[in-house]
C-alpha positions in Angstrom: -111.9 31.6 -133.9 -108.1 31.2 -134.1 -107.8 31.7 -130.4 -110.4 28.9 -129.8 -108.5 26.5 -132.1 -105.3 27.1 -130.2 -107.0 26.3 -126.9 -106.5 22.6 -126.2 -109.5 22.5 -123.9 -111.8 24.0 -126.6 -114.4 21.4 -127.9 -116.4 22.5 -130.9 -120.2 22.0 -130.7 -121.3 19.3 -133.1 -125.0 18.7 -133.9 -126.2 15.1 -133.4 -127.1 14.8 -137.1 -123.5 15.6 -138.1 -122.0 12.6 -136.3 -120.7 9.7 -138.4 -123.0 6.7 -138.8 -122.9 4.3 -135.8 -121.5 6.9 -133.4 -123.7 7.5 -130.3 -124.2 11.1 -129.4 -122.7 12.1 -126.0 -125.0 12.4 -123.0 -125.3 16.1 -122.2 -125.5 17.0 -118.5 -128.9 18.5 -117.7 -129.1 21.4 -115.2 -130.7 20.2 -112.0 -133.6 22.2 -110.7 -133.8 23.3 -107.1 -136.7 20.9 -106.5 -134.7 17.9 -107.7 -131.6 19.1 -105.9 -133.4 19.0 -102.5 -135.2 15.7 -103.3 -132.2 13.6 -104.3 -132.4 11.8 -100.9 -136.2 11.2 -101.0 -136.9 7.5 -100.4 -139.7 5.3 -101.6 -140.9 5.2 -98.0 -141.2 9.0 -97.9 -143.2 9.0 -101.2 -145.5 6.4 -99.6 -146.0 8.4 -96.4 -146.7 11.7 -98.3 -149.2 9.9 -100.6 -151.2 8.7 -97.6 -152.0 12.3 -96.6 -153.5 13.2 -100.0 -157.0 11.6 -99.5 -159.2 10.4 -96.6 -158.7 6.7 -97.5 -154.9 7.1 -97.3 -155.0 9.0 -94.1 -157.3 6.4 -92.5 -154.4 3.9 -92.9 -152.2 6.3 -90.8 -154.7 6.3 -88.0 -154.2 2.6 -87.5 -150.4 2.5 -87.1 -148.6 0.9 -84.2 -147.0 3.5 -81.9 -143.5 2.5 -83.0 -144.4 2.8 -86.6 -146.1 6.3 -86.1 -142.9 7.4 -84.3 -140.7 6.2 -87.2 -142.8 8.1 -89.7 -142.6 11.3 -87.6 -138.8 11.0 -87.4 -138.6 10.4 -91.1 -140.7 13.5 -92.0 -138.7 15.6 -89.5 -135.4 14.5 -91.0 -136.5 15.6 -94.5 -137.5 19.1 -93.4 -134.6 21.2 -94.8 -134.0 24.7 -93.6 -132.4 25.6 -96.9 -135.8 25.6 -98.6 -138.0 27.4 -96.2 -140.6 28.5 -98.8 -140.7 25.5 -101.1 -144.0 23.7 -101.6 -142.3 20.4 -100.9 -141.2 21.5 -97.4 -144.6 23.0 -96.6 -146.3 19.7 -97.6 -143.9 17.7 -95.4 -144.5 20.1 -92.4 -148.2 19.8 -92.8 -148.0 16.1 -92.9 -145.8 16.0 -89.8 -148.2 18.3 -87.9 -151.1 16.1 -88.8 -149.3 12.9 -87.9 -148.1 14.2 -84.5 -151.5 15.7 -83.8 -153.2 12.4 -84.5 -151.0 10.3 -82.2 -149.8 12.9 -79.6 -146.2 12.3 -80.4 -143.2 14.4 -81.3 -140.1 13.6 -83.5 -137.2 12.3 -81.4 -135.2 15.4 -82.2 -137.6 17.6 -80.3 -137.1 15.8 -77.0 -134.2 17.3 -74.9 -132.2 15.2 -72.5 -133.4 15.8 -69.0 -130.2 17.6 -67.9 -131.3 21.0 -66.6 -129.8 23.0 -63.8 -132.3 24.7 -61.5 -135.0 22.1 -61.0 -136.6 22.5 -57.6 -136.5 26.3 -57.8 -139.6 28.4 -57.5 -141.3 29.5 -60.8 -140.5 33.1 -61.8 -143.8 33.4 -63.7 -147.1 31.9 -63.2 -150.2 32.0 -65.5 -153.6 30.5 -65.6 -152.4 27.3 -67.1 -148.6 27.2 -66.6 -145.6 27.7 -64.4 -142.4 29.0 -65.9 -139.0 28.2 -64.4 -135.6 29.8 -65.0 -133.1 27.1 -65.7 -129.8 26.4 -67.5 -129.5 23.9 -70.4 -126.0 23.1 -71.8 -124.7 26.4 -70.3 -127.6 28.4 -71.9 -130.2 30.2 -69.8 -133.6 28.9 -70.7 -137.3 29.2 -69.7 -139.1 25.9 -69.0 -142.9 26.2 -69.2 -144.8 23.4 -67.3 -148.5 23.1 -68.1 -150.6 22.8 -65.0 -152.6 19.6 -65.6 -155.5 18.5 -63.5 -155.6 14.8 -63.0 -158.6 12.5 -63.4 -159.6 13.2 -67.0 -157.4 11.1 -69.1 -159.2 11.5 -72.3 -159.0 15.3 -72.1 -155.4 15.0 -71.2 -154.7 12.9 -74.3 -156.5 15.5 -76.4 -154.4 18.3 -75.0 -151.3 16.3 -75.7 -152.3 15.8 -79.4 -153.0 19.5 -79.9 -149.8 20.5 -78.1 -147.8 18.2 -80.3 -149.3 19.7 -83.5 -148.6 23.3 -82.4 -145.1 22.6 -81.2 -144.1 21.1 -84.5 -145.2 24.3 -86.3 -143.4 26.5 -83.8 -140.0 24.7 -84.2 -139.7 25.6 -87.8 -140.6 29.3 -87.4 -137.5 31.5 -88.0 -138.1 35.2 -87.4 -136.5 37.9 -85.2 -139.8 38.7 -83.6 -140.7 35.1 -82.7 -139.5 33.5 -79.4 -137.0 30.9 -80.4 -138.0 27.3 -79.7 -135.4 24.9 -78.3 -137.3 21.7 -77.5 -139.5 19.9 -75.0 -138.6 17.8 -71.9 -139.8 14.2 -71.7 -142.7 15.5 -69.7 -143.6 17.9 -72.5 -142.6 21.0 -70.7 -141.8 23.6 -73.4 -138.2 25.0 -73.5 -137.4 28.3 -75.1 -134.8 31.0 -74.8 -134.9 33.0 -71.6 -135.8 36.7 -72.2 -134.1 38.5 -69.3 -136.0 41.7 -69.9 -139.3 40.0 -69.3 -142.5 41.0 -71.1 -143.2 44.3 -72.9 -145.1 45.7 -69.9 -142.3 45.1 -67.5 -139.7 46.4 -69.9 -141.5 49.7 -70.6 -142.2 50.2 -66.9 -138.4 49.8 -66.2 -137.4 51.8 -69.3 -140.1 54.5 -69.7 -138.1 56.4 -72.3 -137.7 53.5 -74.6 -139.2 53.7 -78.1 -142.5 51.8 -77.6 -143.4 52.2 -81.3 -140.3 50.2 -82.2 -141.5 47.4 -79.9 -145.0 47.4 -81.2 -143.9 47.4 -84.8 -141.9 44.3 -84.0 -144.9 42.6 -82.4 -147.0 43.5 -85.4 -144.3 42.1 -87.8 -144.1 38.9 -85.8 -147.9 38.5 -85.9 -147.9 39.0 -89.7 -145.2 36.3 -90.0 -147.2 33.7 -88.1 -150.4 34.6 -89.9 -148.5 34.0 -93.2 -147.7 30.5 -91.9 -151.4 29.8 -91.1 -150.9 30.1 -87.3 -153.3 32.0 -85.1 -152.0 33.4 -81.8 -155.3 33.3 -79.9 -154.1 35.2 -76.8 -152.1 38.2 -77.8 -151.5 40.7 -75.0 -148.6 42.5 -73.4 -147.8 39.6 -71.1 -147.2 37.4 -74.2 -144.8 39.8 -75.9 -141.3 39.3 -74.6 -138.3 41.6 -75.0 -134.9 40.1 -76.0 -131.3 41.2 -75.5 -131.5 43.5 -78.5 -134.6 45.2 -77.1 -136.8 43.7 -79.8 -140.3 42.3 -79.3 -140.8 38.5 -79.5 -144.2 36.9 -79.7 -144.7 33.9 -77.3 -147.4 31.5 -76.3 -149.1 31.5 -79.7 -151.6 28.7 -80.1 -151.5 27.7 -76.5 -154.8 29.4 -75.6 -156.6 27.3 -78.2 -155.0 24.1 -76.8 -155.8 24.6 -73.2 -159.2 23.3 -72.2 -160.5 24.9 -69.0 -161.6 21.6 -67.4 -158.2 20.0 -68.1 -155.5 22.7 -67.6 -156.8 24.8 -64.7 -158.8 27.9 -65.3 -158.4 30.3 -68.2 -158.1 34.0 -67.6 -161.5 34.7 -68.9 -163.2 32.4 -66.4 -166.1 31.7 -68.9 -164.8 28.8 -70.9 -163.4 31.2 -73.5 -160.1 30.6 -75.1 -158.0 33.7 -74.4 -158.1 36.7 -72.1 -161.4 38.6 -72.0 -160.2 42.2 -72.2 -158.2 41.5 -75.3 -160.8 39.4 -77.0 -162.8 40.6 -80.1 -166.5 41.1 -79.4 -167.5 38.3 -81.8 -165.8 35.9 -79.5 -167.7 37.1 -76.5 -171.2 37.6 -78.1 -171.0 35.7 -81.4 -174.8 35.8 -82.0 -174.6 39.6 -82.2 -172.2 39.3 -85.1 -173.9 36.6 -87.1 -172.2 33.6 -85.6 -174.5 30.9 -84.4 -173.8 28.5 -81.6 -172.3 28.8 -78.2 -169.5 31.3 -77.7 -167.2 28.4 -76.6 -167.4 27.0 -80.2 -166.2 30.3 -81.7 -162.5 30.0 -82.3 -159.9 32.8 -82.5 -158.9 33.8 -86.0 -156.4 36.1 -87.7 -159.1 38.8 -87.5 -159.5 38.5 -83.8 -155.7 38.5 -83.4 -155.7 42.0 -85.1 -158.3 43.2 -82.6 -156.1 41.9 -79.8 -153.1 43.7 -81.3 -155.1 46.9 -81.2 -155.9 46.4 -77.5 -152.3 45.6 -76.8 -151.1 48.8 -78.5 -153.5 50.7 -76.2 -152.2 48.7 -73.2 -148.6 49.6 -74.0 -149.1 53.2 -75.0 -151.2 54.4 -72.1 -148.8 55.3 -69.3 -151.1 54.8 -66.4 -152.4 51.3 -65.7 -155.6 52.7 -64.2 -156.5 54.3 -67.5 -156.0 51.0 -69.3 -158.2 49.2 -66.7 -161.0 51.7 -67.2 -160.9 51.6 -71.0 -160.6 47.9 -71.3 -163.3 47.1 -68.7 -165.9 47.3 -71.5 -165.0 43.9 -72.8 -164.8 42.6 -69.3 -168.4 43.6 -68.8 -169.4 41.8 -72.0 -167.6 38.7 -70.9 -169.5 38.7 -67.6 -172.9 39.6 -69.0 -173.5 38.5 -72.5 -176.7 40.7 -72.6 -174.6 43.8 -72.2 -173.9 45.6 -75.5 -170.9 47.6 -76.4 -171.3 51.3 -75.7 
């Protein structure tokens, strides 16, 4: 106690009821919670926007916005998404609102749009799929891959629908942060998707060029990335070796998640299945191919991929990567192809 009395900075604690009459007790500083700390800049406009998403009547107001106002709301929500609180309920709520808003109007926050200053335009694509062409370019001195969707003209309503779905999925992709997820950079004004360029290509190319590399390590990375997007309520929908890329650290990175469910066959070329199915037949779970055999009513085109069908596709991908000879893979996986071509054919 003597040491405390000799300390000029020491202030004894006095209960409020011990103060002399007429003396106001000092205001004690209250510790600030993490929730309050991150919300100090939240404006009344933000509170209003978030409240509109809570019920159908409120969201109906958001469907009647002018384009400029919808864009302003999207930019506002994007600005409030803080990477310092990746798991907070507040951030998840704002991200969900932003995805819903962008999906409704087919818009993206201004921060997503990259300046159209790429080196390499006019070159031939280094990869071509059923619904996209991928170009190797340079952006701000950084090698990037630019994926252009192949759009059929003449069906404007379907094109608008695709744009809305793409906007929703891209918003979710931007905020994913994981070593086994392909990093998202942005989109061009024409909505071409820009991501890091993986010089080693996909997992099939890499294992062919490096036959002694640890394939289990790559597959574990792919499984970890899949678990991560599932924990963020994202379904891949078209998992296969071609959609698993290998980065400079020789780690697997998932790519193209969600795109298979966006692409409509009559709008964006022809899907790999060729039957109006979203995905690639040989990696698709049987309930997607013959839903009535598994208790799902309705046409197979209405049966959407899920986390469960992603797990099936992961198993087929493991088989694809681990079997050394491509011919063996083709023979084994032809069973699902038969089912895709003839829905009366049962699994053997």
